[in-house]
All heavy atoms as an XYZ file, in Angstrom:
746
protein
N      93.356     92.531     94.095
C      92.097     92.870     93.454
C      92.308     94.087     92.560
O      92.792     95.114     92.991
C      91.064     93.168     94.546
C      89.725     93.516     94.022
S      88.583     93.679     95.413
C      87.283     94.492     94.613
N      91.935     93.990     91.324
C      92.101     95.076     90.376
C      90.768     95.777     90.180
O      89.736     95.142     90.050
C      92.605     94.530     89.027
O      93.794     93.808     89.253
C      92.863     95.648     88.066
N      90.811     97.098     90.140
C      89.596     97.868     89.907
C      89.750     98.660     88.636
O      90.852     98.869     88.142
C      89.309     98.830     91.081
O      90.385     99.753     91.177
C      89.139     98.081     92.389
N      88.629     99.141     88.117
C      88.667     99.923     86.881
C      89.310    101.277     87.096
O      89.840    101.861     86.177
C      87.244    100.092     86.346
N      89.267    101.794     88.321
C      89.806    103.114     88.617
C      90.872    102.989     89.717
O      90.582    103.183     90.886
C      88.672    104.047     89.074
C      89.156    105.464     89.285
O      90.254    105.816     88.882
N      88.337    106.264     89.930
N      92.113    102.638     89.340
C      93.143    102.437     90.364
C      93.486    103.742     91.087
O      93.268    104.829     90.571
C      94.338    101.929     89.566
C      94.119    102.420     88.191
C      92.624    102.502     87.999
N      93.990    103.591     92.285
C      94.407    104.758     93.056
C      95.605    105.422     92.381
O      96.387    104.781     91.690
C      94.753    104.348     94.478
C      93.560    103.881     95.242
N      92.667    104.746     95.815
C      93.102    102.641     95.509
C      91.712    104.057     96.398
N      91.950    102.780     96.233
N      95.766    106.677     92.646
C      96.788    107.473     91.970
C      98.217    107.139     92.376
O      99.134    107.312     91.593
C      96.525    108.962     92.225
C      95.210    109.413     91.684
N      94.992    109.666     90.352
C      94.024    109.616     92.301
C      93.743    110.024     90.161
N      93.130    110.002     91.324
N      98.432    106.674     93.586
C      99.796    106.517     94.085
C     100.259    105.067     94.183
O     101.225    104.786     94.866
C      99.927    107.215     95.432
C      99.781    108.692     95.319
N      98.596    109.323     95.604
C     100.642    109.649     94.915
C      98.745    110.621     95.404
N      99.957    110.846     94.974
N      99.596    104.146     93.500
C     100.033    102.759     93.582
C     101.440    102.573     93.028
O     102.177    101.705     93.497
C      99.043    101.833     92.891
C      97.862    101.523     93.763
N      97.003    100.500     93.482
C      97.405    102.087     94.904
C      96.068    100.454     94.408
N      96.286    101.417     95.276
N     101.849    103.383     92.070
C     103.222    103.297     91.557
C     104.224    103.633     92.657
O     105.271    102.993     92.760
C     103.432    104.227     90.365
C     102.729    103.747     89.103
O     102.325    102.562     89.052
O     102.573    104.555     88.178
N     103.922    104.628     93.478
C     104.809    105.005     94.581
C     104.872    103.894     95.618
O     105.937    103.623     96.188
C     104.335    106.306     95.227
N     103.755    103.237     95.864
C     103.731    102.116     96.811
C     104.588    100.981     96.268
O     105.426    100.423     96.984
C     102.278    101.640     97.073
C     102.260    100.354     97.890
C     101.474    102.725     97.772
N     104.403    100.646     95.008
C     105.179     99.569     94.390
C     106.674     99.886     94.425
O     107.495     98.999     94.702
C     104.721     99.340     92.957
N     107.030    101.129     94.176
C     108.443    101.534     94.199
C     109.049    101.299     95.575
O     110.146    100.757     95.707
C     108.551    103.011     93.812
C     109.957    103.548     93.800
C     109.966    105.016     93.402
C     111.362    105.587     93.485
N     111.383    107.012     93.145
N     108.325    101.669     96.624
C     108.832    101.477     97.987
C     108.917     99.995     98.349
O     109.853     99.559     99.013
C     107.993    102.241     98.980
C     108.175    103.734     98.842
C     107.471    104.507     99.934
N     107.563    105.930     99.702
C     108.594    106.688    100.022
N     109.653    106.157    100.585
N     108.585    107.991     99.784
N     107.948     99.213     97.902
C     107.984     97.779     98.180
C     109.129     97.100     97.438
O     109.768     96.189     97.974
C     106.642     97.139     97.837
C     105.480     97.538     98.740
C     104.178     96.922     98.253
C     105.744     97.146    100.196
N     109.411     97.553     96.231
C     110.555     97.006     95.494
C     111.862     97.371     96.199
O     112.797     96.569     96.231
C     110.554     97.505     94.048
C     109.474     96.851     93.219
C     109.421     97.414     91.817
C     108.258     96.803     91.062
N     108.127     97.336     89.703
N     111.910     98.571     96.768
C     113.078     98.973     97.533
C     113.245     98.048     98.743
O     114.346     97.586     99.043
C     112.937    100.428     97.982
C     114.169    100.949     98.718
C     114.022    102.412     99.086
N     113.797    103.220     97.893
C     113.059    104.313     97.851
N     112.444    104.746     98.938
N     112.931    105.002     96.745
N     112.153     97.759     99.429
C     112.198     96.858    100.581
C     112.646     95.463    100.154
O     113.440     94.816    100.836
C     110.827     96.800    101.262
N     112.137     95.018     99.006
C     112.509     93.710     98.475
C     114.020     93.644     98.222
O     114.681     92.660     98.567
C     111.743     93.450     97.186
C     112.050     92.116     96.542
C     111.305     91.942     95.237
O     111.132     92.943     94.491
O     110.892     90.807     94.962
N     114.571     94.706     97.664
C     116.018     94.758     97.422
C     116.807     94.729     98.719
O     117.829     94.041     98.818
N     116.333     95.459     99.716
C     117.000     95.443    101.021
C     116.947     94.045    101.633
O     117.926     93.585    102.228
C     116.360     96.450    101.976
C     116.742     97.871    101.710
N     118.039     98.321    101.781
C     115.992     98.937    101.396
C     118.075     99.612    101.509
N     116.830    100.019    101.264
N     115.815     93.362    101.494
C     115.704     92.006    102.037
C     116.698     91.062    101.374
O     117.349     90.257    102.048
C     114.280     91.473    101.856
C     113.254     91.986    102.840
C     111.861     91.515    102.447
C     113.583     91.546    104.258
N     116.820     91.174    100.064
C     117.815     90.344     99.364
C     119.224     90.649     99.870
O     120.033     89.743    100.068
C     117.731     90.581     97.855
C     116.645     89.792     97.202
C     116.855     89.736     95.680
N     115.558     89.848     95.061
C     115.079     90.928     94.472
N     115.796     92.004     94.357
N     113.878     90.933     93.951
N     119.495     91.936    100.086
C     120.809     92.335    100.605
C     121.058     91.742    101.981
O     122.167     91.290    102.282
C     120.907     93.860    100.695
O     120.861     94.444     99.429
N     120.038     91.747    102.807
C     120.186     91.205    104.166
C     120.518     89.720    104.124
O     121.411     89.250    104.836
C     118.905     91.456    104.996
C     118.732     92.953    105.255
C     118.950     90.691    106.325
C     117.351     93.337    105.757
N     119.809     88.976    103.277
C     120.086     87.548    103.165
C     121.517     87.305    102.691
O     122.213     86.431    103.212
C     119.075     86.881    102.232
C     117.646     86.826    102.769
C     116.683     86.372    101.683
C     117.579     85.908    103.977
N     121.962     88.088    101.718
C     123.334     87.960    101.224
C     124.328     88.313    102.328
O     125.328     87.625    102.514
C     123.543     88.867    100.007
C     124.936     88.801     99.419
C     125.244     87.451     98.810
O     124.384     86.812     98.215
N     126.481     87.005     98.962
N     124.026     89.372    103.055
C     124.909     89.805    104.144
C     125.006     88.730    105.231
O     126.080     88.519    105.803
C     124.401     91.113    104.745
C     124.538     92.299    103.810
S     123.624     93.749    104.367
C     124.519     94.171    105.853
N     123.896     88.043    105.490
C     123.912     86.977    106.490
C     124.794     85.824    106.025
O     125.550     85.259    106.825
C     122.483     86.503    106.784
C     121.663     87.546    107.522
S     119.957     87.031    107.794
C     120.201     85.941    109.193
N     124.701     85.490    104.742
C     125.551     84.433    104.184
C     127.028     84.812    104.270
O     127.900     83.945    104.411
C     125.155     84.144    102.741
C     123.806     83.472    102.605
C     123.350     83.334    101.163
O     124.138     83.664    100.229
O     122.209     82.887    100.962
N     127.296     86.111    104.192
C     128.676     86.620    104.272
C     129.121     86.842    105.716
O     130.231     87.319    105.947
C     128.775     87.933    103.497
C     128.531     87.791    102.014
C     128.378     89.132    101.313
O     128.389     90.189    101.986
O     128.245     89.117    100.076
N     128.242     86.546    106.666
C     128.529     86.720    108.095
C     128.898     88.156    108.439
O     129.827     88.413    109.209
C     129.642     85.757    108.551
C     129.327     84.326    108.276
N     128.377     83.618    108.970
C     129.813     83.466    107.334
C     128.296     82.394    108.495
N     129.163     82.277    107.491
N     128.132     89.087    107.881
C     128.349     90.501    108.169
C     127.940     90.807    109.599
O     127.226     90.039    110.240
C     127.550     91.367    107.188
C     127.954     91.187    105.736
C     129.148     92.034    105.327
N     128.869     93.440    105.413
C     128.364     94.173    104.435
N     128.089     93.628    103.267
N     128.139     95.458    104.610
N     128.353     91.958    110.073
C     128.108     92.318    111.469
C     126.618     92.539    111.750
O     125.835     92.882    110.853
C     128.877     93.596    111.822
O     128.246     94.724    111.248
N     126.262     92.358    113.009
C     124.875     92.597    113.433
C     124.481     94.051    113.197
O     123.331     94.332    112.860
C     124.711     92.231    114.907
S     124.796     90.453    115.186
N     125.411     94.969    113.349
C     125.124     96.379    113.108
C     124.727     96.602    111.653
O     123.731     97.273    111.365
C     126.322     97.254    113.477
C     126.184     98.751    113.202
C     124.988     99.330    113.971
C     127.455     99.478    113.558
N     125.483     96.016    110.731
C     125.149     96.138    109.305
C     123.770     95.551    109.015
O     122.973     96.136    108.279
C     126.190     95.427    108.439
C     127.529     96.149    108.415
O     127.587     97.335    108.801
O     128.522     95.507    107.996
N     123.492     94.383    109.591
C     122.196     93.734    109.387
C     121.069     94.582    109.962
O     120.024     94.755    109.322
C     122.184     92.347    110.030
C     123.118     91.313    109.397
C     123.179     90.063    110.260
C     122.677     90.981    107.993
N     121.278     95.123    111.143
C     120.248     95.949    111.779
C     119.958     97.196    110.950
O     118.798     97.601    110.825
C     120.675     96.331    113.198
N     120.991     97.787    110.375
C     120.791     98.970    109.535
C     119.933     98.634    108.321
O     119.026     99.386    107.954
C     122.140     99.552    109.095
C     122.884    100.238    110.217
C     124.300    100.627    109.823
O     124.921    100.001    108.968
N     124.812    101.655    110.473
N     120.196     97.498    107.704
C     119.420     97.092    106.539
C     117.987     96.724    106.924
O     117.042     97.056    106.206
C     120.096     95.921    105.818
C     121.350     96.309    105.080
C     121.068     97.331    103.996
O     120.171     97.153    103.168
N     121.814     98.415    103.980
N     117.826     96.060    108.065
C     116.477     95.737    108.540
C     115.679     97.006    108.821
O     114.477     97.074    108.530
C     116.540     94.861    109.789
C     116.920     93.401    109.538
C     117.232     92.707    110.856
C     115.812     92.684    108.795
N     116.347     98.004    109.352
C     115.688     99.290    109.594
C     115.223     99.903    108.269
O     114.120    100.444    108.181
C     116.640    100.235    110.327
C     116.078    101.591    110.565
N     115.100    101.834    111.504
C     116.322    102.779    109.966
C     114.776    103.109    111.475
N     115.515    103.708    110.551
N     116.042     99.797    107.248
C     115.677    100.332    105.929
C     114.455     99.598    105.372
O     113.572    100.232    104.768
C     116.863    100.216    104.967
N     114.373     98.290    105.580
C     113.212     97.515    105.124
C     111.962     97.980    105.854
O     110.925     98.222    105.233
C     113.428     95.997    105.348
C     112.138     95.221    105.141
C     114.518     95.480    104.426
N     112.068     98.114    107.159
C     110.922     98.574    107.954
C     110.436     99.935    107.484
O     109.237    100.166    107.338
C     111.283     98.669    109.439
C     111.393     97.353    110.142
C     111.795     97.517    111.593
O     112.528     98.478    111.918
O     111.381     96.682    112.398
N     111.355    100.828    107.250
C     110.999    102.182    106.830
C     110.318    102.172    105.458
O     109.313    102.862    105.256
C     112.240    103.063    106.813
C     111.937    104.516    106.605
C     113.093    105.363    107.079
C     112.812    106.812    106.893
N     112.108    107.419    107.992
N     110.858    101.400    104.534
C     110.273    101.331    103.193
C     108.853    100.762    103.241
O     107.944    101.279    102.583
C     111.156    100.487    102.268
N     108.639     99.717    104.022
C     107.306     99.120    104.133
C     106.359    100.069    104.847
O     105.207    100.241    104.439
C     107.380     97.749    104.835
C     108.095     96.754    103.921
C     105.984     97.249    105.216
C     108.410     95.434    104.558
N     106.831    100.713    105.879
C     106.007    101.674    106.614
C     105.567    102.824    105.718
O     104.407    103.235    105.738
C     106.780    102.206    107.822
O     106.042    103.177    108.502
N     106.479    103.336    104.912
C     106.150    104.424    103.991
C     105.171    103.955    102.919
O     104.269    104.699    102.525
C     107.410    105.000    103.350
C     108.256    105.805    104.302
C     107.566    107.089    104.737
O     106.519    107.481    104.244
N     108.156    107.763    105.689
N     105.326    102.732    102.447
C     104.398    102.189    101.452
C     102.994    102.107    102.040
O     102.017    102.487    101.392
C     104.865    100.809    100.978
N     102.902    101.641    103.268
C     101.604    101.549    103.936
C     100.991    102.928    104.118
O      99.802    103.135    103.839
C     101.758    100.867    105.296
C     100.447    100.754    106.072
C     100.651    100.117    107.431
C     101.281    101.121    108.366
N     101.298    100.707    109.760
N     101.793    103.884    104.517
C     101.311    105.249    104.736
C     100.766    105.849    103.433
O      99.690    106.437    103.413
C     102.448    106.103    105.292
C     102.067    107.504    105.639
C     103.253    108.231    106.260
C     102.922    109.650    106.586
N     104.042    110.354    107.203
N     101.493    105.681    102.353
C     101.056    106.199    101.053
C      99.750    105.536    100.637
O      98.823    106.206    100.178
C     102.146    105.984     99.980
C     103.344    106.888    100.254
C     101.594    106.249     98.577
C     104.571    106.541     99.429
N      99.659    104.223    100.814
C      98.458    103.497    100.436
C      97.239    103.989    101.230
O      96.184    104.257    100.657
C      98.660    101.999    100.657
C      97.482    101.122    100.254
C      97.374    101.057     98.742
C      97.644     99.745    100.850
N      97.406    104.145    102.541
C      96.299    104.599    103.391
C      95.891    106.024    103.029
O      94.702    106.323    102.888
C      96.683    104.486    104.878
C      96.763    103.016    105.287
C      95.679    105.242    105.762
C      97.388    102.782    106.647
N      96.859    106.910    102.862
C      96.538    108.296    102.516
C      95.863    108.382    101.153
O      94.925    109.152    100.964
C      97.785    109.168    102.574
C      98.219    109.425    103.999
C      99.509    110.218    104.071
O     100.303    110.240    103.142
N      99.713    110.869    105.197
N      96.316    107.593    100.210
C      95.695    107.582     98.890
C      94.248    107.107     98.985
O      93.352    107.688     98.375
C      96.497    106.685     97.946
C      96.013    106.757     96.517
O      95.964    107.876     95.973
O      95.676    105.697     95.958
N      94.032    106.076     99.771
C      92.673    105.557     99.955
C      91.773    106.628    100.571
O      90.673    106.878    100.092
C      92.696    104.313    100.836
C      91.343    103.738    101.083
N      90.684    102.984    100.141
C      90.525    103.824    102.150
C      89.513    102.632    100.630
N      89.387    103.121    101.842
N      92.261    107.280    101.610
C      91.472    108.325    102.264
C      91.211    109.484    101.304
O      90.092    109.967    101.192
C      92.166    108.809    103.549
C      92.087    107.717    104.616
C      91.555    110.107    104.054
C      92.964    107.970    105.833
N      92.233    109.909    100.604
C      92.089    111.042     99.682
C      91.051    110.783     98.603
O      90.314    111.684     98.220
C      93.424    111.379     99.014
C      94.370    112.119     99.931
O      93.933    112.594    100.994
O      95.558    112.224     99.577
N      90.985    109.556     98.103
C      90.110    109.293     96.970
C      88.811    108.598     97.359
O      87.744    109.025     96.926
C      90.871    108.516     95.901
C      92.026    109.300     95.398
N      93.299    109.134     95.889
C      92.097    110.313     94.515
C      94.101    110.011     95.304
N      93.405    110.729     94.464
N      88.882    107.566     98.165
C      87.663    106.833     98.519
C      86.783    107.626     99.477
O      85.564    107.607     99.355
C      88.023    105.484     99.128
S      88.853    104.407     97.934
N      87.392    108.334    100.417
C      86.610    109.148    101.343
C      85.904    110.263    100.591
O      84.719    110.524    100.823
C      87.511    109.716    102.446
C      86.831    110.526    103.528
C      85.826    109.670    104.292
C      87.862    111.091    104.490
N      86.604    110.893     99.689
C      86.002    111.954     98.882
C      84.798    111.425     98.099
O      83.751    112.065     98.056
C      87.021    112.546     97.914
C      88.067    113.403     98.561
C      87.524    114.711     99.094
O      86.595    115.279     98.496
O      88.030    115.162    100.136
N      84.954    110.260     97.504
C      83.855    109.677     96.733
C      82.672    109.345     97.637
O      81.517    109.521     97.251
C      84.309    108.412     96.006
C      85.280    108.703     94.872
O      85.372    109.879     94.441
O      85.955    107.762     94.421
N      82.945    108.860     98.843
C      81.878    108.435     99.747
C      81.076    109.602    100.313
O      79.863    109.519    100.441
C      82.469    107.615    100.888
N      81.743    110.708    100.635
C      81.038    111.817    101.283
C      80.436    112.793    100.293
O      79.490    113.496    100.621
C      81.934    112.576    102.297
C      82.370    111.661    103.412
C      83.113    113.228    101.635
N      80.950    112.858     99.104
C      80.396    113.758     98.089
C      80.572    115.223     98.445
O      81.501    115.616     99.136
N      79.637    116.043     97.971
C      79.689    117.492     98.198
C      79.412    117.810     99.670
O      78.515    117.231    100.272
C      78.654    118.197     97.325
C      78.956    118.145     95.840
C      80.221    118.904     95.471
O      80.433    120.015     96.003
O      80.994    118.386     94.649
N      80.196    118.744    100.220
C      80.059    119.122    101.628
C      80.021    120.635    101.768
O      80.624    121.351    100.970
C      81.239    118.590    102.441
C      81.436    117.086    102.480
C      82.754    116.755    103.152
C      80.285    116.412    103.214
N      79.387    121.093    102.854
C      79.452    122.518    103.167
C      80.842    122.824    103.723
O      81.635    121.912    103.988
C      78.326    122.927    104.134
C      78.440    122.261    105.491
O      79.530    122.005    105.987
N      77.303    121.978    106.104
N      81.151    124.099    103.919
C      82.497    124.506    104.345
C      82.920    123.893    105.669
O      84.068    123.463    105.825
C      82.593    126.034    104.424
C      82.596    126.684    103.047
O      82.825    125.964    102.051
O      82.374    127.909    102.966
N      82.028    123.839    106.648
C      82.373    123.295    107.965
C      82.727    121.811    107.871
O      83.724    121.366    108.439
C      81.225    123.503    108.946
N      81.939    121.061    107.144
C      82.218    119.624    106.985
C      83.458    119.405    106.135
O      84.218    118.478    106.360
C      81.011    118.906    106.415
C      79.902    118.796    107.438
C      78.835    117.879    106.979
N      77.929    117.607    108.077
C      76.912    116.810    107.995
N      76.650    116.201    106.858
N      76.126    116.612    109.025
N      83.662    120.243    105.142
C      84.864    120.146    104.298
C      86.105    120.317    105.164
O      87.081    119.600    105.030
C      84.804    121.203    103.194
C      86.086    121.462    102.433
C      86.663    120.323    101.623
N      85.701    119.549    100.912
C      85.855    118.231    100.673
N      86.920    117.591    101.077
N      84.942    117.555    100.034
N      86.089    121.300    106.081
C      87.228    121.528    106.983
C      87.480    120.297    107.855
O      88.620    119.917    108.085
C      87.009    122.767    107.844
C      87.283    124.072    107.114
C      87.342    125.272    108.057
N      86.090    125.486    108.780
C      85.042    126.146    108.304
N      85.087    126.674    107.098
N      83.950    126.289    109.031
N      86.412    119.663    108.325
C      86.549    118.458    109.145
C      87.205    117.330    108.351
O      88.122    116.670    108.843
C      85.173    117.997    109.672
O      84.610    119.042    110.453
C      85.286    116.740    110.508
N      86.759    117.126    107.132
C      87.347    116.090    106.277
C      88.809    116.427    105.966
O      89.684    115.567    106.043
C      86.535    115.918    104.973
C      85.145    115.385    105.271
C      87.281    115.037    103.961
C      85.101    113.992    105.854
N      89.085    117.670    105.641
C      90.460    118.083    105.345
C      91.364    117.888    106.560
O      92.510    117.455    106.431
C      90.500    119.539    104.873
C      89.900    119.716    103.484
O      89.731    118.703    102.762
O      89.588    120.874    103.126
N      90.836    118.187    107.745
C      91.614    117.998    108.975
C      91.883    116.515    109.212
O      92.987    116.127    109.593
C      90.866    118.589    110.161
C      91.654    118.553    111.449
C      90.902    119.223    112.584
O      90.626    120.433    112.481
O      90.589    118.516    113.562
N      90.881    115.691    108.971
C      91.052    114.252    109.109
C      92.151    113.755    108.162
O      93.035    112.992    108.555
C      89.741    113.526    108.830
C      89.874    112.025    108.868
C      89.963    111.358    110.070
C      89.916    111.302    107.681
C      90.103    109.973    110.105
C      90.044    109.914    107.713
C      90.142    109.258    108.923
N      92.099    114.184    106.927
C      93.107    113.785    105.951
C      94.502    114.266    106.373
O      95.487    113.541    106.212
C      92.737    114.302    104.564
C      91.530    113.562    103.987
C      90.841    114.256    102.841
C      91.658    114.562    101.655
N      90.877    115.094    100.526
N      94.568    115.468    106.904
C      95.855    116.016    107.342
C      96.440    115.238    108.513
O      97.634    114.948    108.546
C      95.679    117.493    107.714
C      96.969    118.205    108.043
C      97.922    118.344    106.856
O      97.440    118.402    105.700
O      99.134    118.403    107.096
N      95.604    114.859    109.469
C      96.112    114.171    110.655
C      96.610    112.762    110.339
O      97.494    112.243    111.023
C      95.071    114.157    111.801
C      95.767    113.938    113.146
C      93.983    113.117    111.555
C      94.896    114.204    114.338
N      96.088    112.158    109.278
C      96.556    110.817    108.922
C      98.020    110.820    108.480
O      98.657    109.767    108.482
C      95.690    110.179    107.816
O      95.806    110.946    106.622
C      94.249    110.045    108.252
N      98.543    111.958    108.152
C      99.956    112.041    107.766
C     100.876    111.741    108.940
O     102.065    111.492    108.764
C     100.272    113.418    107.181
C      99.556    113.655    105.869
C      99.802    115.023    105.318
C      98.986    115.192    104.037
N      99.064    116.519    103.499
N     100.324    111.727    110.155
C     101.125    111.452    111.344
C     101.013    109.997    111.806
O     101.502    109.655    112.871
C     100.722    112.391    112.480
C     100.992    113.829    112.122
C      99.965    114.681    111.751
C     102.297    114.323    112.129
C     100.222    115.990    111.397
C     102.555    115.637    111.772
C     101.518    116.462    111.413
O     101.765    117.752    111.060
N     100.383    109.145    110.985
C     100.292    107.726    111.317
C     101.662    107.092    111.337
O     102.525    107.417    110.592
C      99.403    106.994    110.316
C      97.921    107.302    110.372
C      97.210    106.601    109.217
C      97.322    106.827    111.683
């Protein structure tokens, strides 16, 4: 779904997904070459990490921009609560 105001970090998400895509291609090639399970596991780990990071960036970007738009202007106490919420999502 395309919107008129895209999120700021979609390029970073796409970059990580392309990295994962490249790792997946490498894994398939490595399997055809009968590479070791250790080599395959290392590449699978890299795919997982790239996808996980892409998801994290996407979620944080959504929270940073959509949450801000939804709540609007806040007093200092509520602002601290929102900022804390945004900060804790970095540990997802």
